[in-house]
C-alpha positions in Angstrom: 0.0 0.0 0.0 1.2 3.5 -0.9 2.2 5.7 2.0 -0.5 8.1 3.2 1.0 11.4 4.6 -0.2 12.8 7.9 -0.1 16.5 8.6 -0.9 18.9 11.5 -3.5 21.6 10.8 -3.2 24.8 12.7 -6.6 26.3 11.9 -7.3 30.0 11.9 -9.4 29.7 15.2 -7.7 28.9 17.8 -2.9 5.8 32.4 -4.2 4.6 34.2 -1.7 7.0 35.6 -2.7 7.0 39.3 -6.4 6.1 39.4 -7.4 3.0 41.2 -9.1 1.1 38.4 -11.8 -1.0 40.2 -13.1 -4.4 39.0 -11.1 -4.1 35.8 -12.1 -6.6 33.1 -14.9 -8.0 35.2 -17.9 -9.5 33.4 -19.6 -11.0 36.5 -20.2 -9.2 39.7 -20.8 -10.3 43.3 -23.3 -9.3 46.0 -20.5 -7.2 47.5 -20.1 -5.3 44.2 -23.8 -4.4 44.1 -23.9 -3.4 47.7 -21.0 -1.1 47.1 -22.0 0.3 43.7 -25.8 0.0 43.6 -28.6 2.4 44.5 -31.3 0.5 46.5 -34.0 2.1 48.7 -31.7 2.0 51.8 -29.5 4.5 49.9 -32.0 6.5 47.9 -34.3 7.2 50.8 -31.9 9.8 52.2 -29.6 12.6 51.1 -26.5 13.4 53.1 -26.3 17.1 54.2 -23.1 17.1 56.2 -20.4 15.0 57.9 -18.6 15.9 61.1 -15.6 13.6 61.2 -13.9 13.5 64.6 -11.0 11.0 65.0 -7.7 10.4 66.7 -4.8 8.9 64.8 -2.1 6.9 66.6 0.8 6.8 64.1 2.9 4.2 66.0 0.0 1.7 66.2 -1.5 2.7 62.9 -4.8 2.9 64.6 -7.7 5.3 64.4 -10.8 5.9 66.6 -13.6 8.4 66.7 -16.9 9.0 65.1 -18.7 10.5 62.1 -21.8 12.6 62.8 -24.0 12.4 59.8 -26.8 14.8 59.1 -29.2 13.8 56.4 -32.6 14.7 54.9 -35.1 11.9 54.4 -36.3 11.7 50.8 -38.7 8.8 51.2 -40.2 7.4 54.5 -38.0 4.6 55.9 -36.9 2.8 59.0 -33.6 1.5 57.5 -30.7 3.0 55.7 -27.3 1.8 54.4 -24.0 3.3 55.3 -20.6 1.8 54.6 -17.5 0.9 56.6 -15.0 -1.7 55.6 -15.6 -4.9 57.5 -12.1 -4.9 59.1 -13.0 -1.8 61.0 -14.9 -2.1 64.2 -18.3 -0.5 64.9 -18.4 0.7 68.5 -21.9 2.1 68.5 -24.4 4.0 66.4 -26.4 6.7 68.2 -29.4 8.7 67.2 -31.5 10.9 69.6 -29.5 9.5 72.5 -30.4 5.9 71.8 -28.3 3.1 70.3 -29.5 1.8 66.9 -29.3 -1.8 65.9 -27.6 -2.8 62.6 -26.5 -5.6 60.4 -23.3 -5.9 58.5 -23.0 -7.5 55.0 -19.5 -7.2 53.5 -18.7 -3.5 53.8 -22.3 -2.4 54.0 -23.9 -1.4 57.3 -27.7 -1.6 57.4 -29.0 0.6 60.3 -32.4 0.2 61.8 -34.2 3.2 63.3 -36.5 2.9 66.3 -39.3 4.7 64.4 -40.2 5.4 60.8 -38.4 8.5 59.5 -40.7 10.9 57.7 -40.1 12.5 54.3 -38.4 15.9 54.4 -37.3 15.5 58.0 -33.7 16.2 58.9 -32.0 13.5 61.0 -28.6 13.0 62.7 -26.7 10.0 63.9 -23.3 9.5 65.4 -21.4 6.5 64.0 -18.6 5.5 66.5 -15.9 3.3 65.2 -12.2 2.2 65.6 -9.6 0.0 64.1 -6.5 -0.5 61.9 -7.4 0.9 58.5 -6.2 -0.8 55.4 -2.7 0.0 54.4 -2.0 0.7 50.7 0.6 -1.6 49.1 1.3 0.9 46.3 -0.7 4.1 46.7 -2.3 5.8 45.0 -2.8 2.9 42.6 -4.5 0.9 45.4 -6.5 2.4 48.2 -5.4 2.8 51.7 -3.2 4.6 54.2 0.5 5.3 53.7 2.5 5.3 57.0 5.9 6.7 56.1 8.7 8.8 57.7 10.5 12.0 56.8 14.3 12.4 56.9 14.1 13.2 60.6 12.2 10.0 61.4 8.9 11.9 62.0 5.6 10.3 60.9 4.6 11.2 57.3 1.1 9.9 56.8 -1.5 10.1 54.0 -4.5 8.3 52.6 -5.8 7.8 49.0 -9.0 5.9 48.4 -10.3 6.8 44.9 -12.3 3.8 43.5 -11.6 1.6 46.5 -13.8 3.6 48.7 -13.7 6.2 51.5 -15.4 3.7 53.8 -12.0 2.0 54.2 -11.2 4.6 56.9 -14.4 6.4 57.9 -18.2 5.5 57.9 -20.2 7.3 55.2 -22.7 6.8 52.4 -20.0 5.6 50.0 -21.5 6.3 46.6 -20.5 9.2 44.3 -24.1 10.2 43.6 -24.4 11.8 47.1 -22.0 14.5 48.2 -22.3 16.2 51.5 -22.9 20.0 51.2 -20.3 20.6 54.0 -17.8 18.7 56.1 -16.0 19.3 59.3 -12.8 17.3 59.7 -11.3 17.1 63.2 -8.1 15.0 63.4 -6.1 14.7 66.6 -2.4 13.8 66.1 0.6 13.7 68.5 2.0 17.1 69.5 4.7 18.4 67.1 2.8 17.0 64.1 0.2 18.8 61.9 -2.8 17.4 60.2 -3.9 19.1 56.9 -7.3 18.3 55.5 -9.7 19.9 53.0 -11.1 23.4 53.4 -10.1 26.1 55.8 -8.3 25.7 59.1 -10.8 26.5 61.9 -9.0 25.7 65.1 -5.8 24.1 66.5 -6.7 22.8 70.0 -4.3 21.3 72.5 -5.7 18.1 74.1 -4.8 16.6 77.5 -2.9 13.5 76.3 -0.1 15.2 74.3 -2.2 15.4 71.2 -3.4 18.3 69.2 -6.6 18.5 67.3 -6.7 20.1 63.8 -10.1 21.3 62.7 -10.8 21.9 59.1 -14.1 22.9 57.4 -15.3 22.4 53.9 -18.1 24.7 52.7 -18.7 23.2 49.2 -20.1 19.8 48.1 -17.3 17.2 48.1 -16.8 13.6 46.9 -16.4 11.1 49.7 -13.0 9.9 48.3 -11.7 13.5 48.3 -12.0 13.9 52.0 -8.5 13.4 53.3 -5.9 13.8 56.1 -2.2 14.5 55.8 -0.1 14.1 58.9 3.5 15.4 59.1 5.9 17.9 60.5 4.8 20.4 57.9 6.0 23.9 57.2 3.4 26.3 55.7 3.8 29.1 53.2 1.2 31.0 51.2 0.5 33.0 48.1 -2.4 34.8 46.5 -4.1 34.5 43.1 -6.5 37.4 42.7 -9.0 36.8 45.5 -8.0 33.1 45.9 -5.7 32.1 48.7 -3.0 29.6 47.8 -1.6 27.6 50.7 1.3 25.1 50.6 2.2 22.5 53.2 5.5 20.7 52.6 8.1 18.8 54.6 10.7 21.2 56.1 13.6 19.8 54.2 11.7 20.6 50.9 10.8 24.2 51.7 13.2 25.8 49.2 12.4 23.3 46.4 8.7 23.9 47.0 9.0 27.7 46.9 10.5 27.3 43.4 8.4 24.5 42.0 5.0 25.8 43.1 5.5 29.0 41.1 3.8 27.0 38.3 0.5 27.5 40.1 0.1 31.1 39.1 0.3 30.6 35.3 -1.8 27.4 35.7 -4.5 29.5 37.3 -4.3 32.1 34.6 -4.9 29.3 32.0 -7.7 27.4 33.8 -9.6 30.6 34.8 -9.5 31.6 31.1 -10.5 28.3 29.6 -12.7 26.7 32.3 -13.9 29.5 34.5 -13.3 30.7 38.0 -11.8 28.3 40.6 -14.9 26.5 41.9 -14.0 26.3 45.6 -13.3 29.9 46.6 -14.6 29.6 50.1 -12.3 26.6 50.8 -9.2 28.0 49.1 -6.6 26.1 47.1 -3.8 24.0 48.7 -0.9 21.8 47.6 0.0 19.3 50.3 3.2 17.1 50.1 2.3 13.5 50.5 4.3 10.2 50.7 2.6 9.0 47.5 2.5 10.5 44.0 -0.6 12.5 44.0 -4.4 12.7 44.2 -7.0 15.4 43.5 -8.2 15.8 47.1 -10.5 18.8 46.8 -8.9 22.1 48.0 -6.0 20.0 49.4 -4.4 18.6 46.3 -1.9 15.8 47.2 1.6 16.4 45.7 4.4 13.8 45.7 6.2 14.3 42.4 9.6 15.0 43.9 9.7 18.7 42.9 10.6 18.0 39.3 8.9 18.5 36.0 7.3 15.7 34.1 5.6 12.6 35.5 8.2 11.5 38.1 10.8 13.1 35.9 9.6 11.5 32.6 7.6 12.7 29.7 4.6 10.5 29.0 4.2 11.9 25.5 7.9 11.4 24.6 7.8 14.7 22.8 9.8 16.7 25.3 6.8 18.9 26.0 5.9 17.1 29.2 9.2 18.0 30.8 8.4 21.7 30.7 5.9 21.5 33.6 5.1 19.5 36.7 2.6 16.8 35.8 1.1 16.4 39.3 0.6 20.1 39.9 -1.2 20.6 36.6 -3.1 17.3 36.3 -4.3 17.0 39.9 -5.2 20.7 40.1 -7.3 20.5 36.9 -9.4 17.9 38.7 -10.7 20.8 40.8 -12.8 21.7 37.8 -13.4 18.2 36.4 -13.9 15.5 38.9 -14.3 17.6 42.1 -16.6 20.3 40.8 -18.2 18.4 37.9 -18.5 14.8 39.3 -19.6 11.4 37.9 -22.6 10.0 39.8 -21.3 6.4 39.2 -17.7 5.4 38.9 -18.6 3.7 35.6 -18.4 7.3 34.3 -15.1 8.2 35.8 -14.0 9.2 32.3 -15.9 12.5 33.0 -13.2 13.1 35.6 -10.2 11.7 33.8 -10.8 12.5 30.1 -11.4 16.2 30.7 -8.6 16.4 33.2 -6.1 14.7 30.9 -7.3 17.0 28.1 -6.6 19.9 30.5 -2.9 19.0 30.4 -2.9 19.9 26.7 -4.9 23.1 27.5 -2.2 24.2 29.8 0.4 23.4 27.2 -1.5 25.5 24.7 -1.7 28.4 27.1 2.0 28.3 27.7 3.5 27.1 24.4 0.8 27.3 21.7 -1.7 25.2 19.9 0.8 23.3 17.8 2.7 22.0 20.8 -0.6 21.1 22.6 -1.8 18.9 19.7 1.7 17.4 19.3 1.6 16.6 23.0 -1.8 14.8 22.7 -0.6 13.0 19.6 2.5 11.7 21.5 0.3 10.3 24.2 -1.4 7.9 21.8 1.4 5.5 22.2 0.2 4.6 25.7 -3.4 4.1 24.7 -4.3 0.4 24.9 -7.7 0.4 23.1 -8.3 -2.8 25.2 -11.9 -2.3 26.4 -14.6 0.4 26.7 -13.9 3.5 28.6 -17.3 3.4 30.3 -17.6 0.6 33.0 -20.7 -1.3 34.2 -23.2 0.8 36.2 -24.3 -0.1 39.7 -21.5 -2.4 40.6 -18.6 -0.1 41.4 -16.9 -0.8 38.1 -14.6 1.5 36.2 -13.8 1.3 32.5 -10.5 1.1 30.8 -7.6 3.2 31.9 -7.9 4.7 28.4 -10.3 7.1 30.0 -7.2 9.3 30.4 -5.6 9.8 27.0 -8.1 8.1 24.7 -10.6 10.3 26.3 -8.4 13.4 25.9 -7.8 12.6 22.2 -11.6 12.1 21.8 -12.1 15.6 23.1 -9.4 16.9 20.7 -11.4 15.1 17.9 -14.5 16.9 19.0 -12.7 20.2 18.8 -11.9 19.4 15.2 -15.5 18.5 14.5 -16.7 21.7 16.0 -14.1 23.5 13.8 -14.4 26.8 15.7 -12.0 27.4 18.6 -13.8 30.4 20.0 -16.9 28.2 20.3 -14.9 25.3 21.6 -13.5 27.3 24.5 -16.9 28.7 25.3 -18.3 25.2 25.4 -15.7 24.0 27.9 -16.4 26.9 30.2 -20.1 26.6 29.9 -19.9 22.8 30.5 -18.2 23.4 33.8 -20.5 26.3 34.8 -23.6 24.2 33.9 -22.7 21.2 36.0 -20.7 22.8 38.7 -21.3 21.1 42.1 -23.4 18.4 40.4 -23.1 14.7 39.9 -23.8 13.7 36.3 -23.9 10.7 33.9 -22.5 10.2 30.4 -25.8 11.1 28.8 -25.7 14.5 30.5 -22.4 15.3 28.8 -23.5 14.0 25.4 -26.8 15.9 25.6 -25.0 19.1 26.6 -22.7 19.1 23.6 -25.4 18.1 21.2 -27.7 20.9 22.3 -25.0 23.5 22.4 -23.4 22.6 19.0 -26.7 21.7 17.3 -24.8 18.6 16.0 -25.6 14.9 16.6 -22.4 14.0 18.4 -23.9 10.9 20.1 -22.5 8.3 17.7 -19.0 9.9 18.0 -19.1 9.7 21.9 -20.5 6.2 21.7 -17.7 4.9 19.5 -15.0 6.2 21.7 -16.6 5.5 25.0 -18.5 2.2 24.5 -16.1 0.3 22.2 -12.4 -0.6 22.3 -11.8 0.3 18.7 -11.5 3.8 17.3 -13.1 5.0 14.0 -11.3 3.6 11.0 -11.3 5.8 7.9 -11.2 3.5 4.9 -10.0 4.8 1.5 -10.4 3.5 -2.1 -8.5 4.9 -5.0 -9.6 3.5 -8.3 -7.9 3.3 -11.7 -9.6 6.5 -12.7 -7.8 8.3 -9.8 -11.1 8.8 -8.0 -11.0 8.8 -4.2 -13.7 7.3 -2.0 -14.0 7.4 1.8 -16.1 5.8 4.5 -16.0 5.1 8.2 -15.8 1.6 9.6 -17.2 1.7 13.1 -19.1 -0.4 15.7 -21.7 2.3 16.0 -24.4 2.3 13.2 -25.1 5.5 11.3 -21.8 7.0 12.3 -21.0 10.4 10.8 -18.0 12.6 11.3 -16.3 15.2 9.1 -12.7 14.8 8.1 -10.2 17.3 6.8 -7.9 16.5 3.9 -5.9 18.0 1.1 -3.6 17.4 -1.8 -0.3 17.7 0.0 1.3 19.2 -3.1 -1.3 21.8 -3.8 -2.2 22.6 -0.2 -5.9 23.3 -0.7 -7.8 22.4 2.5 -11.1 20.5 2.1 -13.6 19.0 4.5 -16.2 16.3 3.9 -18.8 14.7 6.1 -18.2 11.0 5.9 -20.6 8.2 7.1 -20.5 4.4 6.9 -21.2 4.4 3.1 -18.6 5.0 0.4 -18.5 8.7 -0.6 -16.8 10.1 -3.7 -14.4 12.8 -2.7 -13.6 15.8 -4.9 -9.9 16.1 -4.7 -7.4 15.8 -7.6 -4.7 13.2 -7.0 -2.2 11.7 -9.3 -1.2 9.3 -6.6 -2.7 8.3 -3.2 0.6 9.3 -1.7 -0.3 12.9 -2.4 -3.2 12.7 0.0 -2.8 14.3 3.4 -5.3 13.6 6.2 -5.6 15.5 9.5 -4.7 12.6 11.8 -3.3 15.0 14.4 -6.7 16.6 14.9 -8.6 13.3 14.8 -7.9 10.2 16.8 -8.6 7.6 14.0 -7.1 4.7 12.1 -6.6 5.0 8.3 -6.6 2.1 5.9 -6.7 1.5 2.2 -9.2 -0.9 0.7 -8.4 -2.3 -2.7 
């Protein structure tokens, strides 16, 4: 087959990296999976309003004890609700209106029985007392759990990351992404000389009688359960300001100078993301970077940072273009989650692509702000080498199942493809900003995303989304070039009635053309002496190209 040239258009208008992929490649699911991922009446009958988490952490014993006070509104009359706490953790008691409640445990689910029927629209509270040795991660953040480490001075250095695995591995809660508390108070007592840094604003530092200090933080925005966090260390704090937004940094003392230098990347990042995505969504809670003994995680308003104060992803460039070494991957990627994942959240982890695809795409957005569109698209193109195309990006609903790790960079390249379909950069950037503004502080599903882009563009983008999200394979552009030197094109896809425009030109003459192609052969008006003269915009579209004789 003759060589088909690929070229990069610059139009006139403008890895499974560290997610805990849950139940990967599973086709059958257990009762435990449905208890964790499903929405049954014991969950849908109430809506969480707030958590007050009050615990004490013993670093030497790796032991925690305390309670979570849960305030909730009853949405349907009920005498029984489901909360969640990993079965290795002990339930000490569950109290409501001064009385103990009975309960049954099934796997990690806790079914709580009230002494009377709870009436619709009533606001209820309970205190869930618990204790135990929480699960320790073997390789955080890729698996969920605590990390008990030490700094250079042999001081405790502790963090926790639970995305996908579940926040209920360390505190009792309604462990489903569809229900976010409107506010959270986090009170963590640690040995004197150590600090705990959690989400939101520091409210109080209180000395206790037993050589412990309690650190009280408050979150005033809705927050995912897995984003609620603690970070315990001998931290030093410094601060900065971006317009009206406070920027706070908590790092190990030995890394203070490095952090002062590396975290200067936050200011230009905020410039970019404010322009492209809109105002930072958690103004009342501020923005923090917190050094952790693991690589990173998008903990809301307390972003976990463990990239070693170096550019790239642990000092490497995932795209192999050199562009990824010009900026700190963890700062940019995890902070972008504040807009996509923390502010706009998936209601079921089957749709975690909403978090990861938009955030992975945000990496290229930052590159474009700093180095231009050509470099941004070259960066995205370089990332295609780590796309597996192994299985669908969307997982199975209702069973705590995530799709392929391709949700990162296949998803990012899908969005770049949609940008090419829209073919108007001014409109594209306004769409991204409006998307965030429309679904800010909400939990949504794939159809909400698709319907938004359909309605705003007046295009039927559903088949394009479905091909990239629901199937392992990507669209294949098939070409025929007959003896009369006539070119025909069609899409080979799993989705029926697939339509997508494609840009092409005679590489020698340079006249740019666009044609809307579907699953049927279409005659293309382009003069070619040889198929090798055909240039197709494969940088702007994530597709395969093949020739059919």
